[in-house]
C-alpha positions as CSV (number, residue, x, y, z in Angstrom):
1,M,-14.8,36.0,-71.2
2,K,-12.8,37.2,-68.3
3,R,-16.0,37.3,-66.3
4,I,-16.7,33.6,-67.1
5,G,-13.1,32.8,-66.1
6,R,-13.5,34.5,-62.7
7,I,-16.7,32.6,-62.1
8,L,-15.1,29.3,-62.9
9,G,-12.1,30.1,-60.8
10,S,-14.3,31.0,-57.9
11,L,-16.3,27.8,-58.2
12,L,-13.1,25.7,-58.4
13,A,-11.8,27.4,-55.2
14,T,-15.1,26.9,-53.4
15,G,-15.0,23.2,-54.4
16,L,-11.5,22.7,-53.2
17,T,-12.4,24.4,-49.9
18,L,-15.3,22.1,-49.4
19,V,-13.2,19.0,-50.2
20,S,-10.6,20.2,-47.7
21,L,-13.2,20.9,-45.0
22,Q,-14.8,17.5,-45.5
23,S,-11.4,15.8,-45.3
24,A,-10.6,17.7,-42.1
25,A,-14.0,16.8,-40.6
26,E,-13.5,13.1,-41.5
27,T,-10.0,13.2,-39.9
28,Q,-11.3,14.8,-36.7
29,S,-14.2,12.4,-36.6
30,G,-11.8,9.6,-37.0
31,G,-9.7,11.0,-34.2
32,R,-12.6,11.2,-31.8
33,D,-13.8,7.7,-32.7
34,F,-10.4,6.1,-32.5
35,N,-10.0,3.7,-29.6
36,H,-6.6,4.6,-28.1
37,M,-6.6,1.5,-26.0
38,T,-5.6,-0.5,-29.1
39,T,-2.2,1.2,-28.9
40,G,-1.4,-0.2,-25.5
41,F,-1.4,3.4,-24.0
42,P,-4.8,4.2,-22.5
43,L,-5.5,7.9,-22.2
44,S,-6.1,8.9,-18.6
45,G,-5.6,12.0,-16.4
46,G,-3.9,14.8,-18.2
47,H,-3.4,12.6,-21.3
48,A,-7.1,12.4,-21.9
49,T,-7.5,16.1,-22.5
50,A,-4.2,16.8,-24.3
51,A,-4.4,17.7,-28.0
52,C,-3.3,14.8,-30.3
53,E,-0.5,16.9,-31.8
54,T,1.0,17.4,-28.4
55,C,2.3,13.9,-28.5
56,H,2.0,13.1,-32.2
57,V,4.3,15.9,-33.3
58,G,4.1,16.7,-37.0
59,G,1.4,14.2,-37.5
60,I,3.8,11.3,-36.9
61,F,2.1,8.5,-35.0
62,K,4.5,5.6,-35.4
63,G,7.3,5.5,-32.7
64,T,5.5,7.8,-30.2
65,P,7.0,6.9,-26.8
66,K,4.9,5.0,-24.3
67,N,7.2,5.3,-21.3
68,C,7.0,8.4,-19.2
69,D,10.6,9.7,-19.6
70,G,10.2,9.3,-23.4
71,C,8.3,12.5,-23.2
72,H,8.8,13.9,-19.7
73,A,12.5,14.7,-20.2
74,L,14.6,17.5,-21.7
75,G,15.5,17.3,-25.4
76,K,12.7,14.9,-26.4
77,R,10.7,15.3,-29.6
78,V,7.5,15.5,-27.4
79,V,7.6,18.6,-25.1
80,A,6.2,17.5,-21.7
81,T,6.9,18.6,-18.2
82,P,10.4,17.3,-17.2
83,K,11.8,16.6,-13.7
84,S,12.3,19.8,-11.7
85,T,15.8,20.9,-10.6
86,S,14.8,20.0,-7.0
87,H,13.9,16.4,-7.9
88,I,15.8,13.7,-6.1
89,V,18.6,12.2,-8.1
90,T,17.4,8.9,-9.5
91,D,17.2,6.9,-12.7
92,A,14.1,5.0,-11.7
93,P,11.2,5.2,-14.1
94,C,8.7,8.0,-13.3
95,E,5.9,5.6,-12.7
96,S,7.9,4.0,-9.8
97,C,6.7,7.0,-7.7
98,H,4.2,8.9,-9.7
99,F,0.9,6.9,-9.9
100,N,-1.4,9.8,-10.8
101,T,-1.4,10.8,-14.5
102,A,-3.5,13.9,-13.7
103,T,-0.8,15.5,-11.4
104,F,2.7,14.8,-10.2
105,L,1.6,15.3,-6.6
106,G,1.1,12.3,-4.2
107,A,4.3,10.7,-5.4
108,R,5.4,7.7,-3.3
109,Y,8.3,5.4,-4.0
110,N,7.4,1.7,-4.3
111,H,9.8,0.0,-1.8
112,G,8.9,-3.5,-3.1
113,A,12.4,-4.1,-4.4
114,A,14.1,-2.4,-1.4
115,K,16.4,-4.6,0.7
116,P,16.1,-4.6,4.5
117,G,19.0,-2.7,6.1
118,Q,20.0,-0.9,2.8
119,C,17.9,2.3,3.3
120,A,20.9,4.5,3.3
121,T,21.9,3.6,-0.2
122,C,19.1,6.0,-1.3
123,H,18.3,7.9,1.9
124,N,21.7,9.6,2.0
125,G,20.6,13.2,1.7
126,R,21.3,13.3,-2.0
127,M,19.1,10.8,-3.8
128,A,16.5,10.9,-1.1
129,K,15.9,12.4,2.4
130,G,18.5,11.2,4.8
131,K,18.9,11.1,8.6
132,P,18.2,14.5,10.3
133,A,20.5,16.2,12.9
134,S,18.6,14.5,15.7
135,H,20.0,11.1,14.5
136,S,23.7,12.0,15.0
137,S,24.5,9.9,18.0
138,G,23.9,6.4,19.4
139,R,22.0,3.7,17.6
140,K,20.0,6.4,15.7
141,A,23.3,7.3,13.9
142,T,24.5,3.7,13.2
143,D,21.4,1.6,12.7
144,S,19.5,1.3,9.5
145,C,16.4,3.5,9.0
146,D,14.1,0.5,8.9
147,S,15.0,-0.4,12.5
148,C,12.4,2.2,13.5
149,H,10.7,3.6,10.3
150,R,8.3,2.0,7.9
151,T,8.3,2.5,4.1
152,F,4.9,4.3,4.0
153,A,5.9,7.2,6.4
154,F,8.7,8.4,8.6
155,T,6.3,8.9,11.5
156,P,5.2,7.2,13.7
157,A,8.6,5.6,14.3
158,N,8.8,2.6,16.6
159,W,11.9,0.6,17.3
160,N,11.4,-3.1,16.3
161,H,12.4,-5.0,19.4
162,I,12.2,-8.4,17.8
163,G,15.3,-10.3,18.7
164,I,16.3,-8.0,21.6
165,A,17.5,-10.0,24.6
166,P,15.5,-9.4,27.8
167,G,17.3,-7.2,30.3
168,S,19.6,-5.6,27.7
169,C,17.7,-2.3,27.2
170,D,20.5,-0.1,28.5
171,T,23.4,-2.5,28.4
172,A,23.0,-2.7,24.6
173,G,23.6,1.0,24.3
174,C,20.1,2.0,23.5
175,H,18.3,3.4,26.4
176,V,21.1,5.5,27.8
177,I,21.7,9.3,28.0
178,G,22.9,10.6,24.6
179,S,21.6,7.6,22.6
180,N,17.9,7.7,23.3
181,Q,15.4,10.1,24.7
182,Y,14.1,7.3,27.0
183,F,16.6,6.4,29.6
184,R,16.8,5.7,33.4
185,S,16.2,9.1,35.1
186,T,18.2,9.8,38.2
187,T,15.5,12.0,39.5
188,T,12.6,9.6,39.3
189,H,14.4,6.3,39.7
190,T,15.8,7.0,43.2
191,R,15.0,3.7,45.0
192,T,17.6,1.0,45.0
193,G,15.5,-1.3,42.9
194,M,14.7,1.3,40.3
195,R,18.4,2.0,39.9
196,T,19.3,-1.6,39.4
197,Y,16.4,-3.4,37.8
198,A,16.5,-3.9,34.0
199,C,14.2,-1.5,32.2
200,D,11.9,-4.3,31.0
201,D,11.3,-5.5,34.5
202,C,8.8,-2.6,34.7
203,H,8.4,-1.1,31.2
204,N,7.1,-2.7,28.0
205,F,8.1,-2.2,24.4
206,S,5.0,-0.3,23.3
207,S,4.9,2.4,26.0
208,W,6.9,3.5,29.1
209,I,3.7,4.3,31.0
210,P,2.2,2.7,32.9
211,A,5.3,1.1,34.4
212,R,4.8,-1.7,37.0
213,Y,7.2,-4.1,38.4
214,K,6.3,-7.5,36.8
215,H,6.8,-9.7,39.9
216,T,7.7,-12.6,37.6
217,A,10.3,-13.8,40.2
218,P,10.1,-13.8,44.0
219,S,12.2,-11.6,46.1
220,P,15.6,-12.9,47.3
221,S,14.1,-13.6,50.7
222,G,10.9,-15.2,49.3
223,V,8.6,-12.6,50.9
224,C,7.3,-9.2,49.8
225,M,9.0,-7.4,52.5
226,G,12.3,-8.6,51.2
227,C,11.9,-5.8,48.6
228,H,9.2,-3.7,50.0
229,D,11.3,-2.4,52.8
230,G,11.1,1.3,52.0
231,V,14.6,1.3,50.4
232,T,14.6,-1.2,47.6
233,A,10.9,-0.7,46.9
234,V,8.1,1.3,48.6
235,G,7.3,-0.1,52.0
236,K,4.6,0.4,54.6
237,I,3.4,4.0,54.6
238,T,3.0,6.2,57.7
239,G,-0.2,5.3,59.5
240,H,-0.2,1.7,58.3
241,I,-1.8,-0.7,60.8
242,A,0.9,-2.1,63.1
243,T,1.6,-5.7,61.9
244,T,4.6,-7.9,61.2
245,D,2.7,-10.0,58.7
246,D,4.0,-10.1,55.1
247,C,2.3,-7.7,52.6
248,N,0.5,-10.5,50.7
249,Q,-1.6,-11.4,53.8
250,C,-3.8,-8.4,52.9
251,H,-2.5,-7.0,49.6
252,T,-3.3,-9.7,47.1
253,S,-2.7,-7.8,43.8
254,T,0.7,-6.9,42.4
255,Y,-0.9,-4.0,40.4
256,S,-2.3,-2.0,43.2
257,W,-2.1,-1.8,47.0
258,L,-5.9,-1.3,47.1
259,P,-8.1,-2.9,47.9
260,A,-6.4,-4.5,50.9
261,L,-8.4,-7.7,51.7
262,G,-7.4,-8.3,55.2
263,A,-11.0,-8.6,56.3
264,K,-11.6,-11.7,54.1
265,P,-12.1,-14.7,56.4
266,A,-9.6,-16.7,54.4
267,N,-6.9,-14.3,55.5
268,H,-7.9,-14.7,59.1
269,I,-7.4,-18.4,59.3
270,P,-4.2,-18.1,61.5
271,Y,-6.2,-16.0,63.9
272,N,-9.4,-18.0,64.1
273,T,-8.0,-20.7,66.3
274,G,-8.5,-19.4,69.8
275,V,-7.0,-15.9,69.2
276,P,-9.6,-13.3,70.2
277,C,-10.4,-10.6,67.6
278,S,-9.7,-7.9,70.2
279,S,-6.0,-8.9,70.2
280,C,-5.8,-7.1,66.8
281,H,-9.0,-5.0,66.6
282,A,-8.2,-3.0,69.7
283,G,-8.6,0.5,68.3
284,G,-5.1,1.3,67.1
285,T,-3.2,-2.0,67.5
286,V,-3.7,-3.5,64.0
287,A,-7.2,-2.5,62.9
288,T,-9.9,-0.3,64.1
289,G,-11.8,-1.6,67.0
290,A,-15.4,-1.3,67.9
291,T,-16.7,2.1,68.9
């Protein structure tokens, strides 16, 4: 009798085990077949490989947080990686910066709601990276970050010259010693004109070099030699042909002295009316004579 009881008990236990296994298999199959998109929280990145019970603690599905900091914060029911101790101080939602659900790397703040001129409200060295020691003087210290920097990267940084009055490069307190690394050098700007011209008479906003005087206005005397006298601007070099004609009789470009087109017939018009060529082309007078 006892033997029959043991057999019946064993059969009952086996049956219960089979029912339990079947139930578990159905549950797992249902989990694999379940379309998580219907919850409004698609599984992507690290969420796609996480075990269900990682988020659905204790088998509780209802009320599972969908926002990042509902899980990625200390003291939550769901244990997920929280902000590190070195994280910037912010109450912005995680997804404002972290767009990759597979890793926290590659975070970039969305500046869509940022107001121009208000960068320092966040970039103050506490909430986000602030101005470095190199920005401790001049306009770098006082102007807003977005005067030079863009929201996608700190470098390259280029000052936005929109609205800057022509001729005010140094008088506005920008391109002067102590305020900017680009200023009028006393070692290279030795000629009178280079010491007195406005920076943008020669330089442009995109690059300091090449720098050429723009010649947008005539010299005070109305002729090239009014400036190109060797003092205000470079004049005739040693070995230049002897002539009193103004520079533009031969030098027709304001970008380069060469080529000098004195041999063009058009420039010889004053000399084609009864003036013999040998009066100039005499081998050392103005131009090389015949050999």
